[in-house]
C-alpha positions in Angstrom: 33.9 38.2 15.1 30.9 40.1 13.8 27.3 38.8 14.1 27.3 38.3 10.3 30.5 36.2 10.6 29.2 34.2 13.5 25.9 33.6 11.5 27.9 32.4 8.5 30.2 30.1 10.6 27.2 28.6 12.3 25.5 27.6 9.1 28.8 26.5 7.5 29.3 24.1 10.4 25.7 22.9 10.1 26.3 22.2 6.4 29.4 20.2 7.1 27.5 18.0 9.5 24.5 17.2 7.4 24.6 13.4 7.4 23.7 11.5 4.2 22.3 8.0 4.4 22.5 5.8 1.4 19.6 3.3 1.8 19.6 0.2 -0.3 18.7 -3.5 -0.4 17.5 -6.1 -2.9 14.1 -5.8 -4.6 11.3 -6.7 -2.2 13.2 -6.3 1.0 11.1 -3.3 2.1 13.4 -0.3 1.4 10.4 1.9 0.8 8.9 1.2 4.2 12.3 2.1 5.9 12.5 5.2 3.7 9.1 6.3 4.9 10.1 5.7 8.5 13.2 7.8 8.1 11.1 10.6 6.5 8.7 10.5 9.5 11.6 10.9 11.8 12.6 14.1 10.1 15.0 13.1 7.4 14.8 14.6 3.9 14.3 11.9 1.3 15.0 11.3 -2.4 14.1 8.0 -4.1 16.0 7.0 -7.2 13.0 5.2 -8.6 10.9 8.4 -8.3 13.7 10.3 -10.0 13.7 7.8 -12.8 9.9 8.1 -13.3 10.1 11.9 -13.5 13.0 11.8 -15.9 11.2 9.3 -18.2 7.8 11.0 -18.2 6.3 11.8 -21.6 8.1 14.6 -23.4 11.3 14.1 -21.4 14.6 13.6 -23.4 15.5 10.5 -21.4 12.3 8.8 -22.6 13.2 9.6 -26.2 16.6 8.1 -25.6 15.2 4.9 -24.3 12.7 4.5 -27.1 15.4 5.2 -29.7 17.3 2.1 -28.4 14.4 -0.2 -27.4 11.8 0.8 -29.9 8.3 2.2 -29.8 6.9 -1.0 -28.4 8.1 0.2 -25.0 5.6 3.1 -24.9 1.9 2.8 -23.8 -1.0 4.4 -25.7 -0.9 7.4 -23.4 2.7 8.1 -24.3 4.2 6.9 -21.0 6.9 4.3 -20.7 5.7 0.7 -20.5 7.7 -0.1 -17.4 6.4 -3.7 -17.1 7.5 -4.6 -20.6 10.9 -2.9 -20.1 11.4 -4.6 -16.7 10.6 -8.0 -18.3 13.1 -7.4 -21.0 16.0 -6.3 -18.9 15.7 -9.1 -16.4 15.7 -11.6 -19.2 18.4 -10.0 -21.3 21.7 -8.9 -19.6 22.8 -6.9 -22.6 19.5 -4.9 -22.7 19.9 -4.2 -19.0 23.4 -2.8 -19.6 22.2 -0.6 -22.4 19.3 0.8 -20.3 21.6 1.5 -17.4 24.1 3.3 -19.7 21.3 5.6 -20.8 19.5 6.2 -17.4 22.1 6.0 -14.6 24.1 9.1 -15.5 21.0 11.2 -15.6 19.6 9.8 -12.3 22.9 10.2 -10.5 23.2 13.8 -11.7 19.7 14.6 -10.4 20.6 13.1 -7.0 23.8 15.1 -6.9 21.8 18.3 -7.7 19.3 17.5 -5.0 22.0 16.9 -2.3 23.6 20.2 -3.3 20.3 21.9 -2.8 19.9 20.3 0.6 23.3 21.6 1.7 22.4 25.1 0.5 19.3 25.4 2.7 19.4 27.6 5.7 19.8 25.7 7.8 20.4 22.4 6.0 18.6 19.3 7.3 20.3 17.1 9.9 19.9 14.0 7.7 19.3 13.4 4.0 18.4 10.0 2.7 19.2 8.7 -0.8 17.1 5.5 -1.4 18.5 3.6 -4.4 18.2 -0.1 -5.2 21.5 0.1 -7.1 23.3 2.4 -4.7 26.4 0.1 -4.5 26.3 -1.1 -8.1 26.3 2.5 -9.5 28.9 4.0 -7.2 26.3 6.3 -5.5 27.9 5.3 -2.2 30.5 7.9 -2.8 27.9 10.6 -2.2 26.8 9.3 1.2 28.2 9.1 4.7 26.7 5.8 5.7 25.2 2.8 3.8 22.1 1.3 5.3 21.0 -2.1 3.9 17.5 -3.5 4.3 17.4 -7.3 4.3 14.6 -9.9 4.5 14.2 -13.7 4.3 14.4 -14.9 0.7 10.9 -16.5 0.8 9.3 -13.3 2.0 11.1 -11.3 -0.7 9.7 -13.6 -3.4 6.2 -13.3 -2.0 6.4 -9.5 -1.9 7.7 -9.3 -5.5 4.9 -11.6 -6.8 2.2 -9.5 -5.0 3.7 -6.1 -5.8 4.7 -6.6 -9.4 2.1 -9.3 -10.4 4.8 -11.6 -11.6 5.5 -15.3 -11.2 7.8 -16.7 -8.5 10.2 -17.6 -11.3 10.3 -14.1 -12.6 10.8 -12.8 -9.0 13.8 -15.2 -8.7 15.2 -13.9 -11.9 15.0 -10.3 -10.6 16.8 -11.3 -7.5 19.5 -13.3 -9.3 20.7 -10.3 -11.4 21.2 -8.1 -8.3 24.2 -7.9 -6.0 24.0 -10.8 -3.5 22.5 -9.8 -0.2 25.7 -11.0 1.6 27.8 -8.6 -0.3 25.5 -5.7 0.5 25.7 -6.6 4.2 29.5 -6.7 4.0 29.5 -3.1 2.7 26.9 -1.7 5.0 27.4 0.5 8.0 24.0 -0.5 9.4 21.7 -3.4 8.6 17.9 -3.4 9.1 16.2 -6.8 9.1 12.7 -6.5 7.7 11.7 -10.1 8.3 9.7 -9.8 11.5 7.0 -7.2 10.6 6.7 -3.5 10.4 6.8 -2.7 14.1 10.2 -4.4 14.5 11.5 -2.7 11.3 10.3 0.7 12.6 12.0 0.2 15.9 15.3 -0.7 14.3 15.1 2.3 12.0 14.3 4.7 14.8 17.2 3.3 17.0 19.7 3.6 14.2 18.5 7.1 13.4 18.9 8.2 17.0 22.4 6.8 17.0 23.3 8.7 13.9 22.0 12.0 15.3 24.0 11.4 18.5 27.2 10.7 16.5 26.5 13.8 14.4 26.0 16.0 17.4 29.1 14.7 19.1 31.1 15.5 15.9 30.0 19.2 16.2 31.3 19.6 19.7 
């Protein structure tokens, strides 16, 4: 085997063992905190909500598509999407939510697939890539990942976080939770579950432990 062949084989093997974590959980459980922990541990990270914001920025075709369905009332004076108004609509109208998902989900999924392909083409590729997506399981994104990690929290804490974060009423927070996949079903489909009920330090320690275990398993698979 030549040095060039050996070099190619090494990086091909590295690519094959890039692990992809699909990180999900109900709204308000603390997925973002866990995602940031994983990034600090060395993982590459893409967040579906961030992808959606970029794809629906002023001038983007996806924003035009949304406004063509939901009307100009969904745009702010600066030309950006009125996310608060749209969120209120889709959580009160199941048909509106389905129409929005039909417009946005294919584009978001395609962008995530492109990002993952780019990660695999890096020399060398990262050991771990994380796809953080609230609707990972509902949209079929789990087909793109090696493991599903679910973040959970006590229901009362979730409602408090949503009220504080989104400036909504407890009733609106409950409505947001009600339209999502039940937490029990997400747990059933998870490879690893992180409980974010006991504070950040506990969550960080769980995340670091699972991350180390994943790397150990990845390295064992290369031997």
